[in-house]
ZAMITI-475163 format. One record per residue (C-alpha): residue number from 1; x, y, z. Coordinates in nm, 3 decimals. Example, Ala and Ser with C-alpha at 12.3 -4.5 7.8 and 13.67 -1.06 7.14 Angstrom:
2
site firo: 1; x: 1.230; y: -0.450; z: 0.780
site firo: 2; x: 1.367; y: -0.106; z: 0.714
***
This chain:
130
site firo: 1; x: 7.940; y: 8.004; z: 17.301
site firo: 2; x: 8.139; y: 7.897; z: 17.629
site firo: 3; x: 8.358; y: 8.200; z: 17.760
site firo: 4; x: 8.719; y: 8.128; z: 17.731
site firo: 5; x: 8.916; y: 8.306; z: 17.999
site firo: 6; x: 9.182; y: 8.278; z: 17.780
site firo: 7; x: 9.076; y: 8.525; z: 17.534
site firo: 8; x: 8.984; y: 8.762; z: 17.778
site firo: 9; x: 8.587; y: 8.663; z: 17.650
site firo: 10; x: 8.326; y: 8.711; z: 17.901
site firo: 11; x: 7.980; y: 8.488; z: 17.872
site firo: 12; x: 7.806; y: 8.735; z: 17.658
site firo: 13; x: 8.049; y: 8.725; z: 17.390
site firo: 14; x: 8.255; y: 9.015; z: 17.376
site firo: 15; x: 8.619; y: 9.105; z: 17.441
site firo: 16; x: 8.644; y: 9.211; z: 17.881
site firo: 17; x: 9.015; y: 9.302; z: 17.792
site firo: 18; x: 9.146; y: 9.597; z: 17.594
site firo: 19; x: 9.398; y: 9.528; z: 17.287
site firo: 20; x: 9.800; y: 9.525; z: 17.369
site firo: 21; x: 9.914; y: 9.950; z: 17.337
site firo: 22; x: 10.264; y: 9.735; z: 17.274
site firo: 23; x: 10.137; y: 9.585; z: 16.979
site firo: 24; x: 9.970; y: 9.786; z: 16.800
site firo: 25; x: 10.261; y: 10.026; z: 16.856
site firo: 26; x: 10.471; y: 9.782; z: 16.765
site firo: 27; x: 10.273; y: 9.769; z: 16.400
site firo: 28; x: 10.247; y: 10.102; z: 16.344
site firo: 29; x: 10.596; y: 10.153; z: 16.415
site firo: 30; x: 10.651; y: 9.902; z: 16.160
site firo: 31; x: 10.442; y: 10.000; z: 15.871
site firo: 32; x: 10.571; y: 10.352; z: 15.970
site firo: 33; x: 10.918; y: 10.217; z: 15.933
site firo: 34; x: 10.803; y: 10.030; z: 15.582
site firo: 35; x: 10.688; y: 10.336; z: 15.464
site firo: 36; x: 11.009; y: 10.511; z: 15.517
site firo: 37; x: 11.269; y: 10.269; z: 15.328
site firo: 38; x: 11.000; y: 10.266; z: 15.046
site firo: 39; x: 11.038; y: 10.621; z: 14.988
site firo: 40; x: 11.402; y: 10.639; z: 15.049
site firo: 41; x: 11.395; y: 10.347; z: 14.787
site firo: 42; x: 11.162; y: 10.540; z: 14.514
site firo: 43; x: 11.369; y: 10.889; z: 14.568
site firo: 44; x: 11.675; y: 10.704; z: 14.523
site firo: 45; x: 11.582; y: 10.517; z: 14.217
site firo: 46; x: 11.446; y: 10.900; z: 14.045
site firo: 47; x: 11.751; y: 11.086; z: 14.226
site firo: 48; x: 11.957; y: 10.722; z: 13.957
site firo: 49; x: 11.757; y: 10.795; z: 13.651
site firo: 50; x: 11.747; y: 11.183; z: 13.678
site firo: 51; x: 12.173; y: 11.191; z: 13.685
site firo: 52; x: 12.192; y: 10.899; z: 13.431
site firo: 53; x: 11.997; y: 11.029; z: 13.150
site firo: 54; x: 11.942; y: 10.771; z: 12.819
site firo: 55; x: 12.207; y: 10.843; z: 12.555
site firo: 56; x: 12.071; y: 10.747; z: 12.223
site firo: 57; x: 11.708; y: 10.933; z: 12.265
site firo: 58; x: 11.464; y: 10.806; z: 12.016
site firo: 59; x: 11.364; y: 11.061; z: 11.760
site firo: 60; x: 10.941; y: 11.153; z: 11.749
site firo: 61; x: 10.871; y: 11.039; z: 11.429
site firo: 62; x: 10.554; y: 11.299; z: 11.485
site firo: 63; x: 10.817; y: 11.616; z: 11.493
site firo: 64; x: 11.041; y: 11.554; z: 11.157
site firo: 65; x: 11.162; y: 11.851; z: 10.999
site firo: 66; x: 11.006; y: 11.823; z: 10.661
site firo: 67; x: 10.655; y: 11.605; z: 10.577
site firo: 68; x: 10.770; y: 11.305; z: 10.362
site firo: 69; x: 10.675; y: 11.345; z: 10.016
site firo: 70; x: 10.463; y: 11.078; z: 9.916
site firo: 71; x: 10.511; y: 10.875; z: 9.605
site firo: 72; x: 10.429; y: 10.979; z: 9.206
site firo: 73; x: 10.165; y: 11.021; z: 9.083
site firo: 74; x: 10.103; y: 11.294; z: 9.343
site firo: 75; x: 9.792; y: 11.550; z: 9.322
site firo: 76; x: 9.881; y: 11.867; z: 9.196
site firo: 77; x: 9.852; y: 12.186; z: 9.355
site firo: 78; x: 9.711; y: 12.420; z: 9.060
site firo: 79; x: 9.644; y: 12.188; z: 8.776
site firo: 80; x: 9.587; y: 12.420; z: 8.528
site firo: 81; x: 9.903; y: 12.618; z: 8.549
site firo: 82; x: 10.076; y: 12.294; z: 8.492
site firo: 83; x: 9.867; y: 12.168; z: 8.234
site firo: 84; x: 9.940; y: 12.531; z: 8.014
site firo: 85; x: 10.327; y: 12.505; z: 8.141
site firo: 86; x: 10.311; y: 12.188; z: 7.955
site firo: 87; x: 10.168; y: 12.275; z: 7.622
site firo: 88; x: 10.350; y: 12.582; z: 7.655
site firo: 89; x: 10.677; y: 12.328; z: 7.649
site firo: 90; x: 10.535; y: 12.101; z: 7.415
site firo: 91; x: 10.441; y: 12.407; z: 7.140
site firo: 92; x: 10.758; y: 12.509; z: 7.186
site firo: 93; x: 10.937; y: 12.161; z: 7.088
site firo: 94; x: 10.677; y: 12.136; z: 6.798
site firo: 95; x: 10.748; y: 12.498; z: 6.660
site firo: 96; x: 11.127; y: 12.538; z: 6.646
site firo: 97; x: 11.440; y: 12.436; z: 6.554
site firo: 98; x: 11.643; y: 12.208; z: 6.770
site firo: 99; x: 11.916; y: 11.929; z: 6.881
site firo: 100; x: 11.729; y: 11.581; z: 6.918
site firo: 101; x: 12.057; y: 11.406; z: 6.989
site firo: 102; x: 12.392; y: 11.644; z: 6.895
site firo: 103; x: 12.642; y: 11.313; z: 6.868
site firo: 104; x: 12.447; y: 11.167; z: 6.656
site firo: 105; x: 12.379; y: 11.466; z: 6.467
site firo: 106; x: 12.012; y: 11.390; z: 6.476
site firo: 107; x: 11.779; y: 11.787; z: 6.493
site firo: 108; x: 11.393; y: 11.861; z: 6.516
site firo: 109; x: 11.210; y: 12.108; z: 6.282
site firo: 110; x: 10.899; y: 12.269; z: 6.355
site firo: 111; x: 10.631; y: 12.029; z: 6.279
site firo: 112; x: 10.454; y: 12.296; z: 6.005
site firo: 113; x: 10.785; y: 12.278; z: 5.817
site firo: 114; x: 10.800; y: 11.855; z: 5.867
site firo: 115; x: 10.446; y: 11.835; z: 5.689
site firo: 116; x: 10.555; y: 12.016; z: 5.395
site firo: 117; x: 10.859; y: 11.860; z: 5.334
site firo: 118; x: 10.623; y: 11.506; z: 5.353
site firo: 119; x: 10.360; y: 11.662; z: 5.115
site firo: 120; x: 10.604; y: 11.719; z: 4.858
site firo: 121; x: 10.794; y: 11.418; z: 4.889
site firo: 122; x: 10.492; y: 11.225; z: 4.875
site firo: 123; x: 10.462; y: 10.928; z: 5.133
site firo: 124; x: 10.486; y: 10.548; z: 5.124
site firo: 125; x: 10.236; y: 10.344; z: 4.963
site firo: 126; x: 10.162; y: 9.976; z: 4.953
site firo: 127; x: 10.282; y: 9.826; z: 4.648
site firo: 128; x: 10.004; y: 9.600; z: 4.444
site firo: 129; x: 9.699; y: 9.787; z: 4.601
site firo: 130; x: 9.417; y: 9.902; z: 4.453
***
């Protein structure tokens, strides 16, 4: 490699002069100024966003007050108790008198009484059978 006096290189390949102090200072000052401008810009953006919150914040679906009810059929909490209540309602309907449709004059009678009435009347039979 040939020595180049303009670049400050010697015959052994190392620099013979120091780096320009003015260039290093200007570079550091430019970097500091750029970092300061970026910091001011970020501060301004954050201040603007803090002073202007969103007007319509969407509700978090995970924080709903009541959990959604699943569609039917659902798992029963206490199936034995609920079955007993259902049987009690059915027994009350089968063993009491009451209106089925009051406007049409349709009533219900206890199942035991209905069977007695049918036994005395007889059941319909097919005509012509053996």
